[in-house]
C-alpha positions, 0 to 999 in steps of 0.5 A, a space after each residue: 323272388 322264387 323266379 331266380 331260385 332255378 338259376 342259382 340251383 342249375 348254375 352249380 349242377 351244370 358245373 359238377 356235371 362238367 367235373 364229372 365228364 372231365 374226370 379220370 382225363 388222362 394229362 400227357 403234357 404240362 399245362 405250362 408251355 416251358 415244360 411242355 415243350 421239353 417233354 415234347 422235346 424229350 419225348 421225340 428224342 427218346 422214340 427217335 433214339 430207339 427207332 435207331 438202336 432197333 435199326 442199328 441192331 437188325 442192321 447189325 443181325 443183317 450183316 452177321 447172318 451173311 457169314 451163313 453163306 460159307 455154311 451153305 457153301 459147305 452144306 451144298 458141296 457136303 451134300 454134292 460129293 455124298 451124293 456122288 460117291 454113293 451113286 458111285 459106290 453103289 455102282 461099283 458095288 454090283 461088279 461081281 467078285 470085286 465089287 465090295 473091295 472097291 465100294 469101301 472107299 467111294 462109302 467112306 468118301 460118302 461120309 465124309 461128305 455127310 460129315 461136311 454137309 452136317 458141319 456147313 448147318 452146324 456153322 449156319 446155326 451158330 452164325 444165325 445165333 451169334 447174329 441173333 445174340 449181337 442185334 438183340 444185345 445191340 437193341 434190347 440194352 439201350 432201349 430198356 435204358 431209355 425205358 427206365 430213364 424216360 418213361 417211367 418218369 413219364 408214367 409218373 408225371 403222366 398219373 400225378 398230374 392226372 390225379 392232380 388235375 381230376 382232384 381239382 376238379 371236384 367239389 372241395 378240391 382246391 381246399 384238399 390240394 391246399 392242404 396237400 400243398 401244406 403236407 408236401 410242399 418245401 418250406 422256402 415255397 410255403 414261406 414264399 407264399 405268406 410269412 403266416 401261410 400256415 395261420 391263414 391256411 387254418 383260418 380258411 383265408 381263400 387267398 392263401 388256399 388258391 395259392 396253396 393249391 396252384 403251388 401243389 398243381 404247378 408241381 405236378 404240371 398243371 393249371 388251377 382251372 377256371 372253375 375252381 378258381 372263381 369258386 375259392 374266391 367267391 365267397 369274398 366280398 369285392 
C-alpha cells in the first residue's frame, strides 16, 4: 500500500514543475489554425507595408535632394567669381595713383560673387530640409497608422493570450477561467453551453467548468492544456 504512495505524490509534483517552466512564456499566435493563419498573414502584410512606405520615403528624399545640384552650381560659380574678382582687384589695386579707383568695381563684383555663393548654400539647405520633411512625412504617417491599427491590437492579443495560457497552467486555473467566463462572456455564449450554466457552475459540475474555461480561453486564442483538461475531470468517476 505504501509502495503506491510515491508514484501518486510525484506525478502532481512533476506536473507542477512542468507548469512552472511554462509560466511567463509569451504567446504570439492563436492555438486555432484559422485565426493563427490570419494573424500571420496580417503580420506579413503589415511588415511589408512598413518596409514599402519606408522605401518610398527614402526614394522621395533622394529624388528631391537631387535639386541641390542647382545650389551647388550656384555656390561653385559664386566662389569662382568672388575669388577671381578679388585677385584682379588686389592686382590692380597696387597700381600707383589709380589703383584704388580701378579696384572698386572688382571689389563690388567679388561681393556679388560672395552673395551668389551664399545663395547657393542656402538653396542646398532649403532643398535638404524640404527633402527631409517630404520623405519623413511620406514614411512616418502611414507607418504610425499601421502600428496603431496592427501592432497595438497584436500586443493586446499577446498579453491577453499569454496571461490566459499561464492562468490555465496554474493549479485550479480551470476553475478561475470558468469564473472569468461567467463574468466576461456574453449571455448567448453562456446559454449555448447549458441552459442552467450558472447553477451547474455553482454546483461544481466538472464538465460545465471545463466548457466555461474553454470558452474563456478560446476568446484569447488559447486551447485548454491537456494537464488542466484531464485535471478538471479527474474527480468524476467513469
